[in-house]
C-alpha positions in Angstrom: -26.5 16.0 129.2 -28.4 17.9 126.4 -26.5 20.4 124.5 -28.2 24.1 124.0 -28.4 23.5 120.3 -29.9 20.2 120.7 -32.7 21.9 122.7 -33.2 24.6 120.3 -33.6 22.1 117.3 -35.9 19.8 119.6 -38.4 22.6 120.3 -38.0 24.1 116.5 -39.0 20.5 115.7 -41.9 20.2 118.2 -43.4 23.4 116.8 -43.2 21.9 113.2 -44.7 18.8 114.2 -47.8 20.1 116.3 -48.4 22.6 113.3 -48.2 19.5 111.2 -50.7 17.7 113.2 -52.9 20.4 114.2 -56.1 19.4 112.4 -56.2 16.0 114.1 -56.1 17.3 117.3 -58.4 20.1 116.5 -60.7 17.2 115.6 -60.4 15.6 119.5 -62.5 18.7 120.7 -65.8 17.3 122.0 -67.9 20.6 121.9 -69.3 21.2 118.6 -69.3 24.9 118.4 -66.9 26.6 116.0 -63.9 28.0 118.2 -60.4 28.8 118.1 -59.4 24.7 118.5 -56.7 23.3 120.7 -54.8 22.1 118.2 -54.2 25.5 116.3 -54.0 27.5 119.5 -51.3 25.3 120.7 -49.2 25.5 117.0 -49.5 29.3 117.1 -48.6 29.3 120.7 -45.3 27.4 120.0 -44.9 28.5 116.4 -44.2 32.0 117.8 -40.8 31.0 119.3 -39.5 29.4 115.7 -37.9 32.4 114.2 -36.4 33.6 117.5 -35.0 30.2 118.1 -33.2 30.0 114.6 -31.5 33.2 115.2 -29.6 31.0 118.0 -25.9 30.1 117.4 -25.0 26.3 117.7 -23.0 27.3 120.7 -26.0 28.6 122.7 -26.6 27.7 126.3 -29.7 25.7 127.0 -30.4 28.5 129.7 -30.7 30.9 126.8 -32.8 28.6 124.7 -35.2 28.1 127.3 -35.4 31.6 128.2 -36.0 32.4 124.8 -38.3 29.8 123.7 -40.5 30.8 127.1 -40.6 34.7 126.5 -42.2 33.8 122.6 -44.6 31.4 123.9 -46.0 33.8 126.6 -46.2 36.6 124.1 -47.7 34.2 121.5 -50.1 32.4 123.9 -53.6 32.0 122.2 -56.5 30.3 124.0 -56.4 28.4 127.2 -54.6 25.8 126.1 -51.7 27.9 124.5 -51.6 29.7 127.7 -51.2 26.5 129.7 -48.5 25.4 127.3 -46.6 28.6 127.5 -46.6 28.5 131.1 -45.3 24.4 131.2 -42.2 26.3 129.0 -41.6 28.9 131.5 -40.9 25.9 134.0 -38.0 25.3 131.5 -36.8 29.0 131.7 -36.8 28.9 135.4 -35.3 25.7 136.1 -32.7 26.0 133.3 -31.4 29.6 134.0 -27.5 30.1 133.6 -27.2 26.3 132.8 -25.1 25.3 129.6 -26.9 22.2 129.1 -29.7 20.1 130.4 -29.1 17.9 133.2 -31.5 15.3 134.9 -32.1 18.1 137.5 -33.1 20.4 134.9 -35.7 18.0 133.7 -37.4 17.3 136.8 -37.3 20.8 137.9 -38.3 22.3 134.8 -41.4 19.7 134.4 -42.2 20.3 138.1 -42.3 24.1 137.6 -44.5 24.0 135.0 -47.2 21.9 136.6 -47.0 24.4 139.4 -47.7 27.1 137.3 -50.3 25.6 135.1 -52.4 24.8 138.0 -52.2 27.8 139.7 -53.4 29.7 136.4 -56.5 27.8 136.1 -59.1 28.9 138.5 -60.6 25.3 138.7 -58.2 22.7 137.5 -60.1 19.6 135.8 -58.2 16.3 135.7 -58.4 14.5 132.6 -57.0 17.5 130.5 -53.6 18.6 129.7 -52.8 19.4 133.4 -53.1 15.7 134.2 -50.8 14.9 131.4 -48.3 16.9 132.5 -48.4 16.5 136.0 -48.1 12.5 135.9 -45.3 13.1 133.2 -43.7 15.4 136.0 -43.9 12.5 138.9 -42.6 10.2 136.6 -39.8 12.1 135.7 -38.6 12.3 139.1 -39.3 8.8 139.7 -37.0 7.7 136.8 -34.2 10.4 137.8 -33.8 8.5 141.1 -32.0 5.6 139.0 -30.4 7.4 136.1 -28.5 10.3 135.3 -29.2 10.2 131.8 -31.9 13.4 130.8 -32.6 11.7 127.3 -33.5 8.6 129.0 -35.9 10.4 131.7 -37.6 12.0 128.9 -38.2 9.1 127.0 -40.0 8.1 130.1 -41.8 11.3 130.3 -43.3 10.6 126.9 -44.0 7.0 127.8 -46.1 8.4 130.9 -47.7 11.2 128.8 -49.1 8.6 126.2 -50.3 6.1 129.2 -51.8 9.3 131.0 -53.7 10.7 127.6 -55.0 7.2 127.2 -56.7 7.2 130.6 -58.1 11.0 130.3 -61.6 9.6 129.2 -61.9 7.7 132.4 -61.6 11.2 134.1 -64.1 13.2 132.1 -67.2 11.5 131.2 -67.8 14.0 128.0 -64.3 12.3 126.2 -65.7 8.8 127.4 -69.2 9.4 125.5 -67.2 10.7 122.3 -64.7 8.1 122.3 -61.8 10.7 122.2 -58.7 11.8 124.3 -58.2 15.1 125.5 -57.0 17.5 122.9 -54.8 19.7 124.9 -52.9 16.4 126.3 -52.8 15.2 122.6 -51.2 18.2 121.9 -48.7 17.9 124.5 -47.8 14.6 123.7 -47.1 15.4 120.1 -44.7 18.2 121.3 -42.9 15.9 124.2 -42.5 13.2 121.6 -41.1 15.4 118.7 -38.7 17.0 121.5 -37.5 13.2 122.5 -37.2 12.2 119.0 -34.5 15.2 118.5 -32.7 14.5 122.0 -32.0 10.9 120.7 -30.5 12.0 117.5 -33.4 12.6 115.0 -33.5 15.3 112.4 -36.1 18.3 113.1 -39.2 17.6 111.8 -40.0 20.0 108.6 -43.1 21.9 108.1 -45.5 20.6 105.3 -46.7 22.8 103.0 -50.0 21.4 101.9 -50.9 23.8 99.1 -47.7 22.9 97.1 -49.3 19.2 97.2 -52.2 20.7 95.2 -52.0 20.8 91.4 -50.4 24.1 90.7 -51.3 25.6 87.3 -50.4 29.4 85.7 -53.7 30.6 87.2 -52.3 29.5 90.8 -49.1 30.2 90.5 -49.1 33.3 92.6 -51.1 32.2 95.4 -49.0 28.8 96.0 -45.6 30.8 96.3 -47.0 33.3 98.4 -47.5 30.6 100.9 -44.0 29.2 101.5 -42.7 29.4 104.9 -40.0 31.9 105.2 -37.4 29.5 106.6 -34.4 31.6 105.4 -31.7 28.8 104.5 -31.3 30.6 101.0 -31.1 34.2 100.7 -32.7 35.2 97.5 -36.3 34.5 96.6 -36.2 34.2 92.9 -39.1 34.2 90.4 -39.7 34.7 86.5 -41.5 34.0 83.3 -39.7 31.9 80.5 -41.2 32.3 77.1 -40.3 28.8 75.7 -38.1 28.3 72.6 -39.5 26.1 70.1 -37.2 23.1 71.0 -37.4 23.7 74.8 -36.7 20.6 77.0 -39.2 19.3 79.5 -39.7 21.8 82.1 -39.1 19.1 84.6 -35.4 19.3 83.8 -35.7 22.8 85.1 -37.1 21.9 88.1 -34.6 19.5 89.0 -31.8 21.7 88.6 -33.6 24.4 90.7 -33.5 21.6 93.7 -29.8 21.5 93.2 -29.3 25.0 94.0 -32.2 25.9 96.6 -35.6 25.0 97.7 -39.2 26.1 97.8 -39.1 25.2 94.2 -42.4 25.7 92.0 -42.2 25.0 88.2 -45.3 25.3 86.3 -45.9 25.7 82.3 -48.5 25.8 79.4 -47.6 25.6 75.8 -45.9 29.3 75.6 -44.7 29.8 79.0 -42.7 28.4 82.2 -43.0 30.1 85.5 -40.8 29.5 88.6 -40.1 30.4 91.9 -37.1 29.2 94.0 -35.2 30.2 97.0 -31.6 30.1 96.4 -28.2 31.7 97.3 -27.2 32.2 93.6 -29.9 33.7 91.3 -27.6 34.1 88.4 -27.3 30.3 88.2 -31.1 30.0 88.2 -31.4 32.6 85.1 -28.6 31.2 83.4 -30.3 28.0 83.2 -33.7 29.4 82.4 -31.7 31.0 79.2 -31.8 27.4 77.9 -35.6 27.0 77.8 -35.9 30.2 76.2 -36.1 34.1 76.8 -36.6 35.7 80.3 -39.5 38.1 81.0 -40.4 40.0 84.2 -37.5 38.3 86.5 -37.8 39.2 90.4 -35.2 38.8 92.8 -35.6 39.4 96.7 -33.4 39.2 99.6 -35.3 37.8 102.1 -32.7 38.1 104.8 -33.2 42.1 104.4 -37.0 41.6 104.3 -37.0 39.6 107.6 -34.6 42.0 109.2 -37.3 45.1 108.0 -40.2 43.1 109.3 -38.5 42.0 112.7 -37.6 46.0 113.4 -41.2 47.0 112.3 -42.6 44.6 114.8 -40.2 45.5 117.2 -41.2 49.4 116.8 -44.9 48.2 116.5 -45.9 48.8 120.4 -45.2 52.6 121.1 -46.7 53.0 124.7 -48.9 55.6 124.8 -48.3 58.1 127.5 -51.0 58.2 130.2 -53.2 61.2 129.7 -56.2 59.7 131.9 -56.7 58.0 135.1 -58.8 54.8 133.5 -58.8 53.5 129.8 -60.4 50.2 128.1 -59.6 47.4 125.7 -61.8 45.3 124.7 -61.7 41.8 122.2 -64.6 41.9 119.5 -65.3 41.0 116.0 -67.9 42.4 114.0 -67.8 46.4 112.9 -70.9 47.1 114.7 -70.1 45.6 117.9 -66.6 47.0 117.6 -68.3 50.5 116.6 -70.5 49.8 120.0 -67.7 49.2 122.3 -66.0 52.5 120.8 -69.3 54.5 121.5 -69.5 53.6 125.0 -65.9 54.4 125.7 -63.5 51.7 124.8 -60.0 53.3 124.0 -58.6 50.2 121.9 -60.2 47.0 120.1 -58.6 43.9 119.8 -59.9 42.1 116.8 -60.8 38.7 117.5 -63.4 36.3 119.0 -64.6 32.5 119.0 -62.4 31.3 116.1 -59.7 33.7 116.3 -58.3 34.1 119.7 -55.8 36.6 119.6 -52.4 36.4 121.4 -51.2 37.7 124.8 -48.8 40.1 122.6 -51.8 41.2 120.7 -53.6 42.3 123.9 -50.3 43.6 125.4 -49.9 45.9 122.3 -53.5 47.4 122.7 -53.2 48.0 126.5 -49.9 49.7 125.8 -51.5 52.1 123.3 -54.4 52.8 125.8 -53.4 56.5 127.1 -54.3 55.7 130.7 -52.6 54.9 134.1 -55.0 52.0 134.7 -56.5 49.7 131.8 -59.6 47.5 132.3 -59.5 44.5 129.5 -62.6 42.8 128.6 -61.7 39.6 126.8 -65.5 39.1 126.1 -64.6 35.3 125.6 -64.0 32.3 128.1 -61.2 31.2 125.7 -59.5 34.7 125.9 -59.4 35.6 129.5 -55.9 33.5 130.2 -54.2 35.2 127.5 -55.4 38.5 128.7 -54.1 37.9 132.3 -50.9 36.8 131.2 -50.5 40.3 129.5 -50.7 42.1 132.9 -47.3 41.0 134.0 -45.7 42.4 130.8 -47.3 45.9 130.8 -45.8 49.0 132.0 -49.1 50.0 133.5 -52.0 48.6 136.2 -54.3 46.3 134.3 -57.2 44.8 135.6 -59.0 41.7 133.3 -62.5 41.6 133.7 -63.9 38.4 133.7 -66.3 38.8 130.6 -67.2 36.0 128.7 -69.3 37.2 126.2 -69.8 40.6 124.4 -73.0 41.6 126.2 -71.3 41.1 129.2 -68.6 43.3 128.0 -70.9 46.2 127.3 -72.9 45.9 130.6 -69.4 46.3 132.5 -68.4 49.3 130.4 -72.0 50.9 131.0 -71.6 50.3 134.6 -68.3 52.4 134.8 -68.4 55.6 136.7 -65.3 58.0 135.9 -65.9 59.6 139.3 -65.3 56.5 141.2 -62.1 54.9 142.4 -60.5 51.7 140.9 -61.8 49.2 143.6 -65.4 50.8 143.4 -65.4 50.6 139.7 -64.0 47.1 139.7 -66.4 45.8 142.1 -69.5 47.6 140.5 -68.5 46.5 136.9 -68.2 43.0 137.7 -71.6 42.9 139.3 -72.9 44.3 136.0 -71.3 41.6 134.0 -72.7 38.9 136.1 -76.2 40.3 135.9 -76.3 39.6 132.3 -77.8 36.5 130.6 -76.4 35.8 127.5 -77.8 33.7 124.4 -75.9 32.7 121.2 -77.0 30.7 118.4 -74.4 29.3 116.1 -73.8 26.0 114.0 -72.4 23.0 114.6 -68.6 22.9 113.4 -68.7 18.7 113.2 -70.9 15.9 114.0 -70.9 15.3 117.8 -72.7 13.5 120.7 -72.8 16.1 123.2 -74.5 16.1 126.9 -77.2 14.1 125.1 -77.7 15.8 122.1 -76.8 13.8 118.6 -75.7 16.7 116.7 -75.1 16.6 113.0 -72.4 19.2 111.3 -74.5 22.3 110.2 -77.3 22.3 112.6 -78.3 25.1 114.5 -76.9 25.6 118.2 -78.7 27.4 120.8 -76.4 28.3 123.9 -77.6 29.6 127.3 -74.6 31.4 129.1 -72.1 29.3 127.4 -73.9 26.0 127.7 -75.7 24.1 125.2 -79.4 24.0 125.5 -80.8 22.7 122.5 -80.6 21.8 118.9 -82.8 23.0 116.1 -83.0 22.9 112.4 -84.7 26.3 111.6 -82.6 29.5 112.6 -85.4 32.0 113.4 -87.2 29.5 115.5 -84.0 28.6 117.6 -83.3 32.3 118.3 -86.8 32.8 119.5 -87.0 29.6 121.7 -83.7 30.6 123.3 -84.8 34.3 123.9 -87.8 32.9 125.8 -85.5 30.4 128.1 -83.7 33.5 129.0 -86.2 36.3 129.9 -87.1 36.0 133.7 -89.9 37.6 135.6 -87.9 40.7 136.4 -86.6 41.2 133.0 -86.4 44.6 131.1 -84.6 44.6 128.3 -83.2 42.4 125.4 -80.6 43.0 123.1 -80.2 41.2 119.9 -76.8 41.5 118.0 -77.1 40.0 114.6 -74.4 38.3 112.6 -72.7 39.0 109.3 -74.6 35.9 108.0 -78.2 37.2 108.9 -80.3 39.5 106.7 -81.8 42.7 108.1 -85.2 41.5 107.2 -84.5 38.0 109.1 -83.4 40.2 112.1 -86.4 42.6 112.1 -88.8 39.6 111.8 -87.2 38.1 114.7 -87.4 41.6 116.8 -91.0 41.8 115.8 -92.1 38.4 117.1 -90.4 39.1 120.1 -91.8 42.3 120.5 -95.4 40.8 120.2 -94.6 38.1 122.9 -93.0 41.0 125.0 -94.8 43.9 124.7 -93.6 45.5 128.0 -89.7 44.7 127.1 -87.5 47.1 125.7 -86.1 45.1 122.5 -83.0 46.7 120.9 -82.1 45.3 117.4 -78.4 45.9 116.4 -76.5 44.8 113.4 -73.3 43.6 115.2 -71.8 42.0 111.9 -69.9 39.2 114.0 -69.0 36.0 112.2 -69.5 32.6 113.5 -72.4 33.4 115.7 -76.1 34.3 114.0 -77.2 36.1 116.9 -76.1 37.0 120.3 -78.8 37.9 122.7 -78.6 39.4 125.9 -81.3 39.7 128.5 -81.2 42.1 131.8 
């Protein structure tokens, strides 16, 4: 059996491992549009559990660990890959309820419950993805469990099968084969499973990498570096100070060596006159005493990180104050860009969740907005296909009725809002708002985040990508030309309106020139030009 403390450590190690390797997973994404990439989303999702897991004692039961992890992953789920990962871990929580340790039966039941939930969560499950990897891993677990009672041995075979299945994903998805990569979600899951396996077998917890510390640190960059340390509170006091060197001061490397014996997160930098250092320690007095050997102390700062953590935790727990319903219907929209946020507010949205393509909000972010909306029923507008699943997870956590509309773009969200009738009932509004969003054609103009060979397009990083309702339509080198051509493709014989939302990286003059060019081409259509201020997308264009 696997003790609860070992399961706890395994999940912490998995979170650190996927965080350390998220960039390599992100790079497997074949679609070159800048987005909330798979590795990042999976890392942030499971990483949300680390602080809570570290607070669990060594005699903790496995069922408590699984429940804690599942709850944290659910609330921290970001993007479709993060939501699926949270559902897989929810399977652990269900099967280990009340269990002191992890058994053979738990491993099999956990994976099978995770598979069932994951497939149900996706409207059209696609094989060759994380779904295939976890399904075949679960099937392998059941097969192996017929011949052994050892849960660690079963988990080793789960990892071996996950690796084999991942290698086969390009055969199931042509886009992966053409790009010469495996599925990113499946790779992320394999990293997590293997990190857990290593701890199950007696290995140490993988530690998070602090990449900033590997860069040269100077007096000028000292503050930014020490501000980026992970707050793993093994030592209570964050101690920082400046030492004015005495004439015969020893080499500061000796100070660094000493500080590393009494704490961690050590940074020591110096110039001709001063030494600046930072250390997490349980005895700041020792650090000060040693510093005095090198000169005299200026501006010492000692902070109790455990008290700070408790204060932040208390603040987080009290952050969501449920609003009392004052009306029948309320609205939450996900948006990025001052102009877009203002537009949603103007047409009746109660709460804005800041986020979008490159910054997928978590389930907890969306839940907080729902709870702050003073209405009996809350409509949620995700406005991005990679946010819909996270929004749907918030439904079961809310204390009021929630309806997630399937808005995949900002223009769809706006059209849905404009179709709302305050005098109609819930079912009528849901039907009419859904119909309205489905009538909207959306074009988006952005840039290639990476080189890619995608759907017949040889794409170079930085080139202009023109998307027609979420699908790559063509690649351009000139922004104005691309936006104009894309709008022409969206306009149909029965079109009446063109709305152009221009982003933070587009000048007013350039946007006005585009609108003028389209006005000359379509004199009978109403053209509305709005400064959306959105990141990532130069233009978001809707045609109705």
